[in-house]
DRENPA-3360 file (N, C-alpha, C; in nm, 2 decimals, always signed):
BEGIN
1 = MNANAMLR = +0.11/-0.12/+0.03/-0.03/+0.03/-0.04/+0.08/+0.17/+0.01 ~ +0.06/+0.17/-0.11/+0.12/+0.34/-0.08/+0.13/+0.44/+0.01 ~ +0.15/+0.55/+0.01/+0.18/+0.64/+0.08/+0.00/+0.72/+0.03 ~ -0.03/+0.75/-0.09/-0.15/+0.80/-0.11/-0.23/+0.72/-0.07 ~ -0.26/+0.58/-0.10/-0.39/+0.50/-0.06/-0.39/+0.51/+0.12 ~ -0.32/+0.49/+0.15/-0.29/+0.52/+0.31/-0.33/+0.65/+0.34 ~ -0.30/+0.74/+0.30/-0.39/+0.88/+0.36/-0.54/+0.91/+0.31 ~ -0.56/+0.85/+0.18/-0.69/+0.86/+0.12/-0.79/+0.73/+0.22;
9 = FFLRKVLH = -0.72/+0.64/+0.25/-0.80/+0.54/+0.37/-0.80/+0.60/+0.50 ~ -0.72/+0.69/+0.58/-0.69/+0.77/+0.67/-0.85/+0.87/+0.64 ~ -0.81/+0.93/+0.55/-0.89/+1.03/+0.57/-1.06/+1.00/+0.56 ~ -1.04/+0.91/+0.48/-1.23/+0.89/+0.50/-1.24/+0.80/+0.59 ~ -1.17/+0.74/+0.65/-1.21/+0.68/+0.82/-1.27/+0.81/+0.91 ~ -1.14/+0.90/+0.92/-1.21/+1.02/+0.98/-1.31/+1.09/+0.93 ~ -1.31/+1.10/+0.82/-1.45/+1.14/+0.77/-1.59/+1.09/+0.82 ~ -1.64/+0.94/+0.77/-1.73/+0.86/+0.82/-1.73/+0.86/+0.97;
17 = IGVSKGID = -1.63/+0.90/+1.06/-1.69/+0.89/+1.23/-1.74/+1.05/+1.23 ~ -1.67/+1.16/+1.19/-1.71/+1.28/+1.18/-1.86/+1.24/+1.16 ~ -1.88/+1.23/+1.05/-2.06/+1.24/+1.00/-2.13/+1.11/+1.09 ~ -2.10/+1.01/+1.17/-2.17/+0.95/+1.23/-2.18/+1.06/+1.35 ~ -2.10/+1.08/+1.40/-2.07/+1.18/+1.54/-2.15/+1.31/+1.52 ~ -2.19/+1.37/+1.38/-2.27/+1.48/+1.39/-2.42/+1.43/+1.38 ~ -2.48/+1.31/+1.34/-2.57/+1.27/+1.28/-2.60/+1.22/+1.45 ~ -2.54/+1.17/+1.55/-2.57/+1.15/+1.71/-2.63/+1.25/+1.77;
25 = RAYGADKA = -2.51/+1.39/+1.73/-2.51/+1.50/+1.80/-2.64/+1.58/+1.73 ~ -2.70/+1.56/+1.64/-2.77/+1.66/+1.56/-2.91/+1.60/+1.61 ~ -2.93/+1.45/+1.62/-3.09/+1.38/+1.71/-3.06/+1.36/+1.86 ~ -2.96/+1.43/+1.91/-2.91/+1.41/+2.04/-2.99/+1.48/+2.14 ~ -3.06/+1.41/+2.28/-3.15/+1.48/+2.33/-3.07/+1.61/+2.40 ~ -3.11/+1.71/+2.42/-3.14/+1.84/+2.48/-3.14/+1.82/+2.67 ~ -3.23/+1.73/+2.74/-3.23/+1.71/+2.87/-3.21/+1.55/+2.88 ~ -3.24/+1.53/+3.00/-3.23/+1.39/+3.05/-3.37/+1.30/+3.04;
33 = KKDMTPEE = -3.35/+1.23/+3.01/-3.54/+1.13/+3.00/-3.59/+1.14/+3.12 ~ -3.58/+1.17/+3.23/-3.66/+1.20/+3.39/-3.72/+1.31/+3.35 ~ -3.65/+1.41/+3.29/-3.68/+1.54/+3.31/-3.76/+1.56/+3.17 ~ -3.80/+1.52/+3.11/-3.88/+1.56/+2.97/-4.06/+1.48/+2.97 ~ -4.11/+1.56/+2.92/-4.28/+1.54/+2.96/-4.28/+1.39/+2.83 ~ -4.42/+1.32/+2.84/-4.42/+1.20/+2.73/-4.41/+1.24/+2.62 ~ -4.44/+1.36/+2.58/-4.46/+1.43/+2.47/-4.33/+1.41/+2.41 ~ -4.25/+1.49/+2.50/-4.10/+1.50/+2.42/-4.02/+1.38/+2.43;
41 = RRRHQAAR = -4.03/+1.29/+2.49/-4.02/+1.14/+2.49/-4.03/+1.11/+2.35 ~ -4.14/+1.09/+2.35/-4.19/+1.02/+2.21/-4.13/+1.07/+2.07 ~ -4.11/+1.21/+2.05/-4.05/+1.29/+1.95/-3.89/+1.23/+1.97 ~ -3.84/+1.26/+2.08/-3.67/+1.21/+2.14/-3.69/+1.08/+2.04 ~ -3.73/+0.98/+2.07/-3.74/+0.83/+2.02/-3.77/+0.83/+1.90 ~ -3.85/+0.89/+1.87/-3.87/+0.93/+1.66/-3.74/+0.96/+1.62 ~ -3.71/+1.07/+1.68/-3.57/+1.13/+1.62/-3.46/+1.02/+1.62 ~ -3.44/+0.93/+1.74/-3.33/+0.84/+1.73/-3.32/+0.74/+1.61;
49 = KNANRSKQ = -3.48/+0.68/+1.59/-3.55/+0.63/+1.52/-3.48/+0.68/+1.37 ~ -3.49/+0.82/+1.35/-3.48/+0.84/+1.21/-3.28/+0.85/+1.22 ~ -3.26/+0.89/+1.32/-3.07/+0.90/+1.33/-3.06/+0.75/+1.25 ~ -3.14/+0.63/+1.32/-3.03/+0.51/+1.27/-3.10/+0.49/+1.15 ~ -3.21/+0.53/+1.08/-3.21/+0.52/+0.95/-3.15/+0.61/+0.86 ~ -3.09/+0.71/+0.91/-3.00/+0.74/+0.83/-2.84/+0.72/+0.82 ~ -2.81/+0.63/+0.96/-2.68/+0.58/+0.95/-2.68/+0.46/+0.83 ~ -2.81/+0.38/+0.87/-2.80/+0.28/+0.75/-2.81/+0.31/+0.63;
57 = ALKMMRKI = -2.85/+0.41/+0.60/-2.90/+0.48/+0.45/-2.72/+0.50/+0.43 ~ -2.67/+0.56/+0.48/-2.52/+0.60/+0.48/-2.39/+0.49/+0.47 ~ -2.48/+0.43/+0.54/-2.37/+0.24/+0.53/-2.37/+0.21/+0.44 ~ -2.52/+0.22/+0.39/-2.56/+0.14/+0.23/-2.45/+0.24/+0.11 ~ -2.49/+0.36/+0.13/-2.41/+0.44/+0.03/-2.26/+0.45/+0.02 ~ -2.20/+0.39/+0.14/-2.05/+0.36/+0.17/-2.01/+0.23/+0.09 ~ -2.10/+0.20/+0.08/-2.08/+0.07/+0.03/-2.08/+0.03/-0.10 ~ -2.18/+0.09/-0.17/-2.18/+0.13/-0.30/-2.08/+0.17/-0.34;
65 = GRFR = -2.04/+0.27/-0.27/-1.95/+0.35/-0.29/-1.80/+0.33/-0.33 ~ -1.78/+0.21/-0.25/-1.67/+0.14/-0.24/-1.65/+0.02/-0.38 ~ -1.78/-0.01/-0.45/-1.75/-0.10/-0.56/-1.79/-0.01/-0.69 ~ -1.74/+0.13/-0.73/-1.76/+0.20/-0.84/-1.66/+0.16/-0.96;
% end
């Protein structure tokens, strides 16, 4: 593996981690669950489901991108 390929591999890994952390942060909770109302708790659970779907879609796109 040459230096260019290693650099590309490393940068891709860092970018993937950063995007995943960004998704987690965007859908994260502002309050502790015990301080939430039932409605806020439902909205938070729906947001977490959407975050998981986003991560799954991102993972599929990454796999498709490898086979170009």
